[in-house]
C-alpha positions in Angstrom: 33.4 -44.5 36.9 32.7 -42.0 39.8 36.1 -40.8 41.2 37.1 -39.2 44.8 40.4 -38.0 45.4 40.9 -37.6 48.7 43.7 -35.0 50.2 44.7 -33.7 53.9 45.3 -30.1 52.8 45.3 -27.7 49.9 47.6 -24.9 51.1 50.3 -25.1 48.7 52.4 -27.2 45.9 54.4 -29.4 47.7 55.2 -33.0 46.8 52.0 -34.1 47.8 50.3 -32.1 46.2 52.2 -32.8 42.6 50.8 -36.2 43.3 47.6 -34.7 43.6 47.9 -32.8 40.5 48.9 -36.0 38.5 45.8 -37.8 40.0 43.5 -35.1 38.1 45.2 -35.7 35.2 44.6 -39.2 35.3 41.3 -39.0 37.0 39.6 -35.6 35.1 36.3 -36.6 36.1 37.5 -37.1 39.8 35.8 -34.7 42.5 38.1 -33.5 45.5 37.6 -33.7 49.3 39.8 -32.3 52.0 39.9 -30.4 55.2 41.6 -27.0 54.0 41.5 -25.3 51.0 43.0 -22.2 49.6 42.4 -22.1 45.8 45.2 -19.3 45.0 47.9 -21.8 46.7 47.5 -24.6 44.2 47.0 -25.3 40.4 44.8 -24.4 37.8 44.4 -28.4 37.1 43.3 -29.0 40.6 41.4 -25.9 41.1 39.3 -27.2 38.2 38.4 -29.8 39.7 35.1 -29.7 42.3 36.4 -29.1 45.2 34.3 -30.5 48.9 36.1 -29.1 52.2 35.4 -30.9 55.7 33.9 -28.4 58.4 37.7 -27.6 59.3 37.9 -25.2 56.4 34.9 -22.8 58.0 36.9 -22.8 61.5 38.6 -19.6 62.4 42.1 -18.7 60.5 41.9 -22.7 59.3 44.2 -21.5 56.4 46.9 -21.1 58.3 46.2 -22.6 61.7 44.9 -25.9 60.0 47.5 -28.5 61.9 46.0 -26.9 64.9 42.6 -28.6 64.4 44.2 -31.8 63.7 42.0 -33.6 66.6 38.8 -32.6 65.0 40.0 -34.0 61.9 38.7 -37.8 62.3 35.4 -36.7 62.7 35.4 -34.1 60.1 36.9 -36.8 57.5 33.7 -39.3 58.6 31.2 -36.4 58.1 32.1 -36.1 54.3 29.3 -38.1 51.9 31.1 -40.3 49.2 28.5 -42.4 48.3 27.9 -42.9 44.6 31.7 -43.2 44.4 33.3 -46.0 42.5 36.9 -45.2 43.2 38.4 -43.6 46.4 42.1 -42.4 46.6 43.6 -41.4 50.0 46.6 -39.5 49.8 47.7 -39.8 53.2 50.3 -38.2 55.2 48.3 -36.1 57.2 44.7 -37.5 57.8 42.5 -38.7 54.9 42.3 -42.4 54.8 39.5 -42.1 57.6 37.0 -41.6 55.4 33.9 -44.0 55.4 33.4 -45.2 52.1 30.5 -46.9 50.6 30.2 -50.8 50.5 30.7 -51.4 46.7 33.3 -48.7 46.5 37.3 -49.6 46.4 39.3 -47.3 48.6 43.2 -47.3 47.1 45.2 -45.0 50.0 48.1 -43.5 48.3 50.7 -43.3 51.4 53.0 -40.5 51.3 53.7 -41.6 54.7 51.6 -42.5 58.4 51.5 -39.5 60.0 55.1 -38.7 60.9 54.3 -36.6 64.1 52.4 -39.3 65.6 54.5 -42.2 64.8 58.4 -41.9 63.6 58.9 -38.6 64.0 56.6 -37.9 67.5 59.1 -37.3 69.7 61.2 -34.8 67.5 58.3 -32.7 67.2 57.1 -33.0 71.1 60.6 -32.3 71.8 60.7 -29.4 69.8 57.3 -27.9 70.7 56.3 -25.5 73.1 55.0 -26.2 77.1 51.9 -26.2 76.3 51.5 -28.4 73.4 54.3 -30.3 74.6 51.8 -31.3 77.8 48.7 -31.8 75.3 50.8 -34.0 73.0 50.6 -37.5 74.8 47.1 -37.8 75.3 46.5 -36.3 71.7 49.1 -38.6 69.9 47.6 -41.6 71.7 44.0 -40.7 70.9 45.0 -40.3 66.9 47.5 -43.2 66.8 44.6 -45.8 68.0 42.1 -44.0 65.1 44.8 -44.1 62.6 45.5 -48.0 63.1 41.7 -48.8 63.2 41.0 -46.6 59.6 43.7 -48.9 58.1 41.0 -52.0 57.8 39.0 -49.3 55.7 41.5 -49.0 53.3 41.4 -52.1 50.4 44.9 -51.2 49.2 47.9 -49.3 50.2 50.3 -47.5 47.5 53.6 -46.3 49.0 55.5 -44.0 48.0 58.9 -45.5 48.2 60.2 -48.6 50.3 61.0 -46.8 52.9 57.1 -45.9 53.5 56.1 -49.4 52.8 58.0 -50.3 55.7 56.5 -47.9 57.8 53.0 -49.2 56.7 53.9 -53.0 57.7 55.3 -51.7 61.0 52.9 -49.5 62.2 49.2 -50.7 60.0 50.5 -54.1 59.8 49.8 -53.8 56.0 51.1 -54.7 53.0 51.7 -52.1 50.4 52.8 -51.8 46.3 55.8 -49.3 45.5 54.8 -46.6 43.0 57.0 -43.3 43.1 55.5 -40.1 42.7 55.9 -38.2 39.5 58.7 -36.4 38.9 58.6 -34.0 35.6 61.7 -35.6 34.7 61.0 -34.1 31.2 61.3 -30.4 32.6 64.9 -30.7 32.9 67.9 -31.0 30.8 71.7 -30.7 31.7 73.8 -28.2 30.4 77.4 -28.3 29.5 80.4 -28.1 32.1 81.6 -24.8 30.7 77.9 -23.3 31.2 78.1 -24.5 35.3 78.0 -22.3 38.4 80.2 -21.6 40.8 77.6 -22.6 44.1 76.0 -25.3 45.5 72.4 -25.6 45.7 70.0 -26.5 48.7 66.2 -26.7 48.1 62.8 -27.2 49.4 60.7 -26.7 52.4 62.7 -25.0 55.3 61.6 -27.1 58.1 63.2 -28.5 61.2 62.8 -32.0 60.4 64.9 -31.5 56.8 67.7 -30.2 58.9 68.7 -27.3 56.7 70.7 -25.6 59.0 73.1 -28.4 59.1 74.0 -27.4 55.3 74.5 -23.6 56.3 77.0 -24.6 59.0 78.9 -26.7 57.1 79.1 -24.0 53.7 80.0 -21.5 56.5 82.8 -23.8 57.8 84.4 -24.8 54.5 83.8 -21.7 52.8 82.2 -22.3 49.4 79.0 -20.9 47.9 75.6 -22.2 49.0 72.4 -20.8 47.7 69.3 -21.7 49.2 65.8 -22.0 47.3 62.5 -22.1 49.9 60.3 -20.7 52.3 59.0 -22.4 55.6 59.3 -21.9 59.1 63.2 -21.9 59.6 63.6 -19.3 56.7 64.5 -16.3 59.0 66.6 -18.4 61.4 68.5 -19.7 58.2 69.2 -15.7 57.4 70.4 -15.3 60.8 72.9 -18.0 61.3 74.0 -17.7 57.0 77.6 -16.6 56.2 78.5 -14.1 53.6 79.1 -17.0 51.2 75.1 -18.4 51.6 72.2 -17.0 49.6 69.2 -17.2 51.3 66.5 -16.5 48.4 63.3 -17.6 50.0 60.5 -19.0 47.9 60.7 -18.7 44.1 59.3 -19.2 41.0 59.8 -22.8 39.0 61.9 -21.0 36.5 64.3 -19.8 38.8 64.3 -23.4 40.9 65.1 -24.9 37.5 67.9 -22.5 36.1 69.4 -22.9 39.8 69.1 -27.3 39.4 70.5 -26.7 36.0 73.6 -24.5 36.7 74.4 -25.7 40.2 77.5 -28.1 41.3 75.6 -30.2 43.2 72.5 -30.5 45.8 72.8 -30.5 48.8 70.1 -32.8 50.4 70.4 -32.8 54.5 67.2 -34.4 55.9 65.9 -38.1 55.8 62.8 -38.0 53.5 59.7 -40.3 52.6 60.7 -40.0 48.9 62.0 -36.8 48.1 61.2 -35.5 44.4 64.0 -32.5 44.6 66.9 -34.7 44.5 65.0 -36.1 41.5 64.6 -32.4 39.7 68.5 -32.0 40.3 69.2 -35.6 39.0 66.9 -34.7 36.0 68.8 -31.7 35.5 71.9 -33.5 35.4 73.4 -32.4 38.6 74.8 -34.8 41.6 73.3 -35.0 44.9 74.7 -34.9 48.5 72.2 -36.7 50.5 71.6 -38.2 54.3 71.9 -41.9 53.7 68.5 -42.9 55.0 65.2 -42.4 53.8 64.0 -42.0 50.2 66.9 -40.5 48.8 68.8 -44.1 48.9 66.5 -45.5 46.6 67.2 -42.5 43.9 70.4 -41.8 44.6 73.2 -44.2 43.3 76.5 -43.3 44.9 79.5 -43.0 42.4 76.8 -42.3 39.8 74.4 -39.3 40.6 76.1 -38.3 43.7 77.4 -40.0 47.8 75.9 -40.2 50.8 76.6 -39.0 54.2 76.0 -41.2 56.9 74.6 -39.0 60.0 73.5 -35.6 60.4 76.7 -33.9 61.5 78.4 -30.5 59.8 81.4 -32.5 59.9 80.1 -35.6 57.5 78.4 -33.3 54.9 81.8 -31.4 54.8 83.5 -34.9 54.0 80.8 -35.5 51.5 81.3 -32.6 49.4 85.0 -33.3 49.4 84.4 -36.7 48.3 82.3 -35.4 45.5 85.5 -33.4 44.4 87.0 -37.0 43.5 84.1 -37.8 41.5 83.6 -38.3 37.8 80.6 -36.4 36.8 78.4 -37.8 33.6 75.7 -35.5 33.5 74.0 -37.3 30.6 73.7 -40.3 32.4 72.7 -39.0 35.6 69.6 -37.4 33.8 69.0 -40.6 32.4 68.8 -42.5 35.5 66.7 -40.0 36.5 64.2 -40.4 33.9 63.0 -43.7 35.4 60.9 -41.6 38.0 59.2 -40.0 35.5 55.8 -39.1 35.2 54.9 -41.8 33.0 56.3 -44.3 35.0 53.7 -43.3 38.0 50.9 -43.3 35.6 51.5 -46.7 34.3 52.0 -47.9 37.9 48.3 -46.5 39.0 46.5 -47.6 35.7 48.1 -50.9 36.3 47.4 -51.3 40.3 44.0 -50.4 39.9 43.0 -52.4 37.1 44.1 -55.5 38.6 42.3 -54.2 41.9 38.8 -53.9 40.1 39.7 -57.2 38.1 40.1 -58.9 41.2 36.9 -57.5 42.8 34.9 -58.5 39.8 36.5 -62.1 40.2 35.5 -61.7 43.5 31.8 -60.9 43.1 31.2 -63.4 40.3 32.3 -66.3 42.2 29.9 -65.0 45.1 27.0 -64.2 42.7 27.2 -60.5 44.1 
């Protein structure tokens, strides 16, 4: 079976790229198609596959300015030649699903979220944009929305990475989907004895505005407890500027450093609304509780009273109250870790295999009925 995997861009190893890495393991024969490919920014497993880029990759400074070329990406996708492939898996949160599939191919879209910058977070992005971008966004977003909705009909089956995303797919595309959570390498983590824990809290992940890392820094500035921040992104310098002496901003770190901090922190702080959120699951796999904003994917992974607490609005006082609430909670690291194991890689592999097998079986049955 010839398999093609279509991903929006490869400029780092975030959650979407970890899903692609797992799909590459599931389909070692797969070829990869993308808009922008930075080989040094991805894993050896992804680099081991044949990667074909759209013409976006040849445009000036594409590796850093790829988002500026968003209006050209629909055209670029439709220029990709996927003839001869039996299975096409598109990975969607930037433009990826709009490829023109050959007539007999099965096209499955693994949707991390419909493009948030034109749908559920459009006004947040526009309000935070510069003057020129703010003027250009309405007509460009209108065009992209029409294209995005029309290309939903090119997909044979949608897989959502969470129930939260399944609802967005239903709202924006008027399509149903099956929920298969992303693969988290829960086996890479293990809890330690309480005597080995540090005296700090942890915030980890990409430091971008919609994840609201500034809220956590302000909350810990006020409460005076130690916070360690691991991650890079557009807000790194701003967080360094506002951080008090009790807040340590480490920037991007190797996985071993991140894993060590997961394992020994008192709790993870997760102030943003995520589509799914691998970071809370990784922290829980290490036996640590999570203090999370009570919307989005975290509500599907964090269990109040067992593996963490929620705060219900993105306000500094709410985070402070949740920290104090966790103080009164009995923490059982082994139970938390066991709970997280349900979101491991094997569950992802089994779900993808089963769903695609069912789709091919249904397709074969339909063909036999029509004599095709």
